[in-house]
C-alpha positions in Angstrom: 53.3 -16.1 66.7 50.6 -13.3 66.9 47.4 -12.3 65.4 47.8 -8.9 64.9 45.2 -5.9 64.8 44.9 -1.8 65.1 43.6 0.3 67.9 41.7 2.8 65.7 40.7 5.0 69.1 45.0 5.1 70.3 46.0 4.9 66.3 48.0 1.8 67.8 49.4 -1.8 66.1 49.4 -4.0 68.8 48.8 -7.9 69.0 46.1 -10.5 70.1 46.9 -11.8 73.9 49.0 -15.2 73.1 48.7 -15.8 77.2 47.7 -14.1 80.2 50.5 -15.0 82.6 52.7 -11.8 83.0 49.7 -10.0 83.7 48.2 -12.7 86.3 52.2 -12.4 88.1 52.2 -9.0 88.5 48.8 -9.4 90.2 51.1 -11.4 92.7 54.0 -8.6 92.8 50.7 -6.3 93.9 50.5 -8.6 97.1 47.3 -11.0 96.0 47.8 -14.2 97.1 46.1 -16.1 94.4 44.7 -15.6 91.0 43.5 -17.3 87.9 41.6 -16.2 84.9 39.8 -18.2 81.9 40.5 -16.4 78.6 40.9 -16.6 75.5 44.0 -17.7 73.8 44.9 -16.4 70.2 48.2 -18.4 68.5 48.6 -17.5 65.0 49.9 -21.4 64.0 48.4 -24.7 62.8 45.3 -26.5 63.0 45.0 -30.5 63.9 42.8 -32.2 65.8 44.0 -31.2 69.1 45.2 -27.6 68.1 42.8 -24.4 67.3 44.6 -20.8 66.5 41.7 -19.7 69.4 41.2 -21.9 72.1 40.5 -21.1 76.4 42.3 -21.9 78.7 43.1 -21.2 82.2 46.1 -20.0 84.0 46.2 -19.5 88.0 48.8 -18.6 90.1 49.6 -19.0 93.8 52.1 -17.3 96.4 54.4 -19.4 98.8 53.6 -23.3 96.9 56.0 -24.3 93.9 55.8 -27.0 90.8 54.9 -29.8 93.9 51.8 -27.9 94.9 50.6 -27.6 91.1 51.3 -30.9 90.9 49.4 -31.7 93.7 46.6 -30.0 92.5 46.2 -31.1 89.1 46.1 -34.9 90.2 43.4 -33.9 92.5 41.6 -31.8 89.7 41.2 -34.6 87.3 40.2 -37.2 89.4 37.1 -35.0 90.7 36.8 -34.3 87.7 36.5 -38.0 86.2 34.1 -39.3 89.3 32.0 -36.3 89.4 31.7 -36.1 85.3 32.0 -40.1 84.0 30.9 -41.6 87.1 34.3 -43.4 87.7 38.2 -42.5 88.0 38.7 -44.8 84.5 37.0 -43.2 81.4 37.2 -44.2 78.1 38.7 -42.2 75.2 38.9 -43.0 71.6 39.7 -46.9 72.4 41.5 -46.4 75.6 41.1 -46.7 79.2 42.1 -44.2 80.9 43.2 -44.6 84.4 43.0 -41.3 86.2 43.7 -43.1 89.9 47.1 -43.5 88.8 49.8 -40.6 87.5 53.3 -41.6 86.7 56.1 -39.1 87.5 59.2 -39.4 85.5 62.0 -36.3 85.1 62.9 -35.3 81.2 66.0 -37.2 81.6 64.4 -40.6 83.1 61.0 -40.5 80.3 64.4 -40.1 77.3 66.4 -42.7 78.9 63.7 -45.4 79.5 62.1 -45.0 76.2 65.3 -44.4 74.2 68.1 -45.8 75.9 69.6 -42.2 75.4 71.3 -40.8 78.9 71.4 -37.2 79.2 74.3 -37.7 81.8 76.9 -39.1 79.3 76.8 -36.2 76.9 79.6 -34.1 78.6 79.1 -31.2 75.5 76.8 -30.6 73.5 78.9 -31.9 70.6 78.1 -34.8 73.0 74.6 -34.5 72.3 74.5 -33.3 68.2 76.2 -36.4 67.6 74.0 -38.5 70.1 70.6 -36.6 67.9 72.5 -37.7 64.2 73.1 -41.0 65.4 69.9 -41.6 66.3 67.9 -39.4 63.8 66.4 -36.7 65.9 66.1 -33.1 64.4 68.4 -30.6 65.6 67.1 -27.6 66.9 67.7 -23.9 65.9 70.0 -23.7 68.6 71.5 -27.1 69.4 72.5 -27.3 72.8 72.2 -30.4 75.0 68.7 -28.9 77.1 67.1 -28.3 73.4 68.5 -31.7 72.2 67.1 -33.6 75.2 63.5 -32.2 74.6 64.0 -33.0 71.1 64.1 -36.7 72.1 61.7 -36.1 74.6 59.6 -35.5 71.4 60.8 -38.2 69.0 60.8 -41.5 71.4 58.9 -40.4 74.5 55.4 -38.5 74.0 53.9 -40.7 71.6 54.4 -43.6 74.7 52.5 -41.2 77.3 49.2 -43.2 77.3 48.1 -43.0 80.7 48.1 -39.9 82.5 51.8 -39.0 83.1 53.9 -35.5 84.8 57.1 -35.4 83.0 59.5 -32.8 85.1 62.7 -30.9 85.5 62.6 -29.4 81.8 66.2 -27.4 80.6 66.3 -23.8 81.1 67.1 -23.8 77.7 63.3 -24.0 77.0 61.8 -22.6 79.9 62.2 -19.1 80.1 60.2 -18.2 82.7 60.7 -21.2 85.7 62.9 -21.3 88.1 66.2 -23.2 88.0 66.5 -25.8 90.5 68.9 -25.4 93.1 71.2 -28.3 93.0 71.6 -28.5 89.0 70.9 -24.8 87.5 70.5 -26.2 84.3 67.3 -27.7 85.0 64.1 -25.8 86.5 61.1 -26.8 88.3 58.6 -27.2 86.0 56.3 -30.0 84.8 53.8 -30.7 81.9 51.4 -33.6 82.4 50.2 -36.0 79.3 47.5 -38.0 78.5 47.0 -40.5 75.5 50.2 -38.9 74.1 48.9 -35.4 74.2 50.1 -32.7 76.6 47.5 -30.9 78.6 48.6 -28.9 80.8 52.4 -27.1 81.9 53.8 -25.3 85.1 56.2 -24.7 87.5 57.9 -22.8 89.9 58.0 -19.2 89.2 61.4 -17.3 87.9 61.5 -14.5 90.9 64.8 -13.6 89.8 64.7 -10.2 88.0 68.4 -10.7 86.8 67.9 -14.1 85.7 64.7 -13.3 84.1 66.4 -10.1 82.3 69.6 -12.2 81.0 66.8 -15.0 79.7 64.9 -13.0 77.6 67.8 -11.1 76.1 69.0 -14.1 75.1 66.5 -15.9 73.6 65.2 -12.6 71.7 69.1 -12.3 70.7 69.0 -16.1 69.1 64.9 -15.3 68.0 66.9 -12.1 66.2 70.1 -14.3 64.9 67.5 -16.8 62.8 65.1 -14.4 62.1 66.2 -10.9 61.6 63.0 -9.4 60.7 60.8 -11.1 63.6 59.1 -8.6 66.5 60.5 -10.1 69.1 61.4 -8.1 72.0 62.2 -8.1 75.1 59.4 -6.7 78.1 61.2 -4.8 80.3 58.1 -3.5 82.4 58.0 -7.4 83.8 61.1 -7.5 84.6 60.7 -4.3 86.5 57.7 -5.9 88.1 60.0 -8.3 89.4 62.4 -5.7 91.0 59.1 -5.2 93.2 59.3 -8.5 94.1 57.6 -11.2 93.5 56.9 -14.0 96.2 57.9 -17.6 95.4 55.1 -18.9 93.3 53.8 -21.7 91.8 51.4 -21.3 87.8 49.7 -23.8 86.3 48.1 -23.5 82.9 45.5 -26.0 81.3 43.8 -25.8 78.0 40.2 -26.3 78.8 39.4 -27.4 75.4 41.1 -30.4 75.4 39.9 -31.3 79.0 36.8 -31.6 77.9 37.6 -33.4 75.2 38.9 -36.4 77.2 35.9 -36.3 79.0 33.1 -36.3 76.0 35.4 -39.1 74.2 36.0 -36.1 71.2 38.3 -36.9 68.7 38.8 -33.7 67.1 38.8 -30.3 69.2 36.5 -28.4 67.0 34.1 -30.9 68.7 33.7 -28.7 71.7 34.8 -25.3 70.5 30.6 -23.4 69.6 31.7 -21.7 65.6 35.7 -22.4 65.3 37.0 -20.9 62.7 36.8 -23.3 59.2 38.7 -23.2 55.8 36.5 -21.4 53.4 34.4 -22.8 51.3 32.6 -20.3 49.2 36.0 -19.6 46.7 35.3 -17.2 44.1 33.9 -18.6 40.8 36.1 -16.8 39.3 39.1 -18.1 41.6 37.8 -21.6 40.5 38.2 -21.1 36.8 41.1 -19.6 36.8 42.5 -22.8 38.9 41.0 -25.2 36.3 42.4 -23.7 33.3 45.8 -23.6 34.8 45.2 -27.7 35.8 44.0 -28.4 32.0 46.6 -25.7 30.4 49.4 -28.3 31.7 47.3 -31.8 32.0 48.4 -33.1 28.6 52.1 -31.9 28.8 52.3 -33.7 32.3 51.0 -36.7 30.4 53.7 -36.6 28.2 56.4 -36.4 30.5 55.1 -39.2 32.4 55.1 -41.5 29.7 58.3 -40.3 28.8 59.5 -40.8 32.2 58.0 -44.7 32.9 59.8 -45.5 29.6 63.3 -44.5 30.9 62.1 -46.5 34.2 61.3 -49.3 32.1 57.5 -49.0 33.2 56.1 -48.8 29.4 53.5 -50.6 29.5 52.1 -48.4 32.3 52.0 -45.5 30.1 48.1 -43.6 30.2 46.9 -45.4 32.9 45.9 -43.4 36.1 48.2 -46.1 37.8 51.0 -44.8 35.9 50.5 -41.8 37.8 50.6 -43.1 40.9 53.8 -44.9 40.4 55.8 -41.9 39.2 54.5 -40.4 42.4 55.8 -43.0 44.3 59.0 -43.4 42.3 59.7 -40.0 43.0 58.5 -39.5 46.4 61.2 -42.6 47.2 64.0 -40.2 45.2 66.3 -38.3 47.7 65.6 -34.2 47.0 69.1 -34.5 45.4 68.9 -36.9 43.4 64.9 -35.8 42.2 66.7 -32.0 41.1 69.6 -34.5 39.3 66.3 -36.1 37.5 64.5 -33.0 36.7 67.7 -31.3 35.6 69.4 -34.0 33.5 69.4 -33.9 29.9 67.2 -37.2 29.8 64.3 -35.2 29.8 65.2 -32.4 27.4 66.9 -35.0 24.9 64.5 -38.2 25.3 61.6 -35.5 24.1 62.2 -34.2 20.9 58.1 -33.8 20.1 57.8 -31.7 23.6 54.3 -30.5 22.8 54.9 -27.1 24.4 57.6 -24.1 24.3 58.4 -23.6 28.0 60.9 -26.0 29.2 59.9 -29.5 30.7 61.4 -29.0 34.1 59.1 -26.3 34.6 56.0 -27.9 33.1 56.8 -31.2 35.7 57.5 -29.1 38.6 54.7 -27.0 38.7 52.3 -30.3 37.1 53.8 -32.3 39.9 52.3 -29.6 42.4 49.1 -28.9 40.6 47.9 -32.8 40.8 49.3 -33.5 44.0 45.5 -34.0 45.2 46.1 -37.8 42.6 48.7 -39.0 45.0 
């Protein structure tokens, strides 16, 4: 998801860039053999110790090479960085010893088979893949094809096992819209990502330079997104397709997250430690808003405690009524109920009919739902 802004002089709605890729490849089309950019990228997505909506990346593109050339470049780059900055090929990171002198190389199919025991080659149809995902409790993607489900297996079983530097290559075409297909297996692409300490540090591929294939993938991707999210603003970049029609030579491309690389080399556990002035959650919430939230919490607290007492008695735990432990226990019980069972409990006669002296005109189910959310920090 991008960040939206407005260009006042041209009176145009615009978005902050989420990558530098397509414009750099236009330069390769224009005759430059090697291009790169170290730039700021903006993605309006989640925040955690390894993700920040604003981050720095380097993207580079080299004509007349492929993803194997990019693999060699990455390995040599990290070996030099480790030796130059840390003085050794083995560097400490968050209690682990990372050996930059040895890089394992596995296809995605090999990695999934190694760590989950599931063999992609046993799936003859998408239905076979869906059945395997359900059997192994793997989340199904929005468009459940064999390739997309293979990627979900990778996320579920493999990524958290990749401590030492590892290249994972040959990605399914469904999740690689800009990568060239493998000549001997068009269901997969000449793409790799490399992982260190269970984290992806970079992405590379042999660039797709077939304008017909690229146009088809773009249009299919946009159609699938709009089928899922009709109001989305996704659109096909026909200008880039037009550039490919002029001719993109065989090209290898690579993107590296600079911030994560610096995290590793400096043994930092959070991306915010290596970004100057990162965006943080505001602490100066207006006093009026704070007072309003406090009033709401006080308003429902007596009813919430009343419901806790009644529900605990129904569960045979009346002796704990009124204690702070009772709240924790109630959350634990409710948390272990299925969504369906919890809904039935809230809407059942148990709460309504067993609470004849309920001290509020509002239905107890509504109070309970809202109070659980309001008191979430007590969990």
